[in-house]
C-alpha positions in Angstrom: 15.6 54.0 85.4 13.6 51.2 84.5 11.2 49.9 86.3 9.8 46.6 86.0 6.2 46.3 86.0 5.7 42.8 86.3 3.0 42.1 89.1 4.4 38.2 89.1 7.9 39.6 89.4 7.3 42.3 92.0 5.5 39.5 94.3 8.5 37.4 94.0 10.9 39.8 94.7 8.6 40.9 98.0 9.5 37.3 99.1 12.9 37.3 98.2 13.1 40.8 100.5 11.1 38.9 103.7 13.2 36.2 102.9 16.0 38.0 103.5 14.9 40.2 106.6 14.3 36.5 108.2 17.7 35.9 107.8 20.2 35.8 111.0 23.5 36.2 108.5 22.0 39.4 106.8 24.5 42.6 108.2 22.3 45.1 109.8 23.2 47.6 107.2 21.3 45.9 104.9 18.2 45.5 107.0 17.1 49.0 106.5 17.5 49.0 103.0 15.5 46.2 102.6 12.4 47.4 104.7 12.8 50.5 102.5 12.3 48.4 99.3 9.7 46.2 101.0 7.4 49.3 101.5 8.6 50.1 98.1 7.5 46.9 96.7 4.1 46.9 97.9 3.4 50.8 96.8 4.5 48.8 93.3 7.4 50.8 92.7 11.3 49.9 92.5 13.8 50.9 90.0 15.4 48.0 88.1 18.8 48.6 89.5 17.0 48.4 93.4 16.0 44.9 91.9 19.2 43.9 90.7 20.6 44.6 93.8 17.6 42.6 95.4 19.0 39.3 93.5 22.6 40.0 93.9 22.1 40.1 97.7 19.4 36.8 97.4 22.1 35.1 95.5 24.7 35.5 99.1 21.9 34.2 100.8 21.4 31.3 99.3 24.6 30.7 100.6 23.9 31.0 103.9 23.1 28.3 106.5 20.0 29.6 107.4 18.6 30.2 103.8 15.2 29.1 102.8 14.7 29.2 99.1 11.7 31.2 97.7 9.4 28.8 96.1 9.1 29.3 91.9 5.5 28.5 91.9 4.6 32.0 93.8 1.2 32.8 93.3 -0.7 35.8 92.8 -1.4 35.7 96.7 0.1 38.3 98.9 2.5 37.5 101.5 3.1 38.1 104.7 5.5 40.8 106.0 8.3 39.9 107.9 7.7 40.5 111.5 10.8 39.1 112.2 12.9 41.9 111.7 10.8 44.2 113.9 11.6 41.5 116.5 15.3 41.4 115.9 15.4 45.5 115.9 13.3 45.2 119.5 16.0 42.8 120.5 18.6 44.9 119.1 18.1 47.9 120.7 17.6 45.8 124.3 21.1 44.6 124.1 22.5 47.9 123.5 20.6 49.3 126.4 21.8 46.5 128.4 25.3 46.8 127.4 25.3 50.9 127.9 23.8 50.1 131.5 26.7 47.9 132.1 29.4 50.0 130.8 27.5 53.2 133.0 27.9 50.8 136.0 31.5 49.9 135.3 31.9 53.8 134.9 30.6 53.8 138.4 32.7 51.3 140.0 35.8 52.5 138.7 35.7 55.8 139.9 34.5 54.7 143.6 37.6 52.3 143.9 39.8 55.0 142.4 38.3 57.5 144.6 38.4 55.3 147.5 41.7 54.3 146.9 42.8 57.9 146.9 41.7 58.4 149.9 43.2 55.7 151.5 46.6 57.0 149.6 46.3 60.9 151.2 45.4 58.9 154.6 48.9 56.9 154.2 50.7 60.4 153.1 49.9 61.7 156.2 51.0 59.4 158.3 54.2 59.4 156.3 54.6 62.8 156.5 53.8 62.8 160.0 56.5 60.1 160.7 59.0 62.2 158.4 58.5 65.1 160.3 58.7 63.5 163.5 62.2 61.6 162.8 63.6 65.2 162.7 62.8 66.0 166.4 65.0 64.5 168.9 64.6 61.5 170.6 61.6 60.1 168.6 63.7 58.1 166.2 62.7 55.0 167.5 59.1 55.4 167.9 59.1 56.9 164.5 60.8 54.3 162.5 58.5 52.0 164.1 55.2 53.8 162.9 56.8 54.2 159.5 57.6 50.5 159.5 53.6 50.0 160.5 52.3 52.4 157.6 54.6 50.2 155.5 53.2 46.8 156.3 49.9 48.2 156.7 49.8 49.5 152.9 51.7 45.8 151.3 49.2 43.8 153.5 46.3 46.6 151.2 47.4 46.5 148.2 50.7 45.0 147.0 49.7 42.2 143.9 50.2 39.1 145.8 47.8 39.7 148.6 45.2 40.7 146.5 41.4 39.0 145.9 40.2 41.2 144.1 39.6 40.9 140.1 39.2 42.8 137.0 39.4 46.6 137.1 39.3 46.7 141.0 42.3 44.3 140.9 44.3 46.6 137.9 43.4 50.1 140.2 45.4 48.3 143.5 48.3 47.3 141.6 48.5 50.7 140.2 47.9 52.4 143.5 50.4 50.5 144.9 53.1 51.2 142.1 52.9 54.7 142.0 53.0 54.8 146.1 55.6 52.2 146.7 58.4 54.0 145.4 57.8 57.0 147.7 57.6 54.8 150.6 61.4 53.7 149.0 62.3 57.1 148.7 61.2 57.8 152.3 62.6 55.3 153.5 66.0 55.7 152.1 66.3 59.4 153.3 
């Protein structure tokens, strides 16, 4: 591993690294590696293979719309640190936390909706079971048919896909509840 000891090339490489860190087009995988290169350049040690990688990445960067070429006339003045990277990292962390919170909220919503619909299904099953059991008793056939039809209409009004005003996850859950339970109603009606 050869090391380029030239102070001018170190300053130029540091300026290239900082320009790359300010880029909005740079893939995140490279950001951490470049931060390490920046630290090592400031301490004065960077192997030639790493400098070659910086050069290759910088050539790619120059093809992006947000590129700002490093001047050929770099003096001996130190280049300011790339504070933009820290801000981008904080923004990414904030977006990640927001996305995780949104996912957790949606998971709770799905759980609550599913639980509520399962309770409604249980109640409707009890009504159907009572209607089936009551139909077996003599003299209650007409009343039981009326009750069964009432439960059937109530269920259809609440869960039929054409009557659902909900959107997204709630709509999908209601449609699945309707499909799974409607076949039970049809089976009972035929018996």
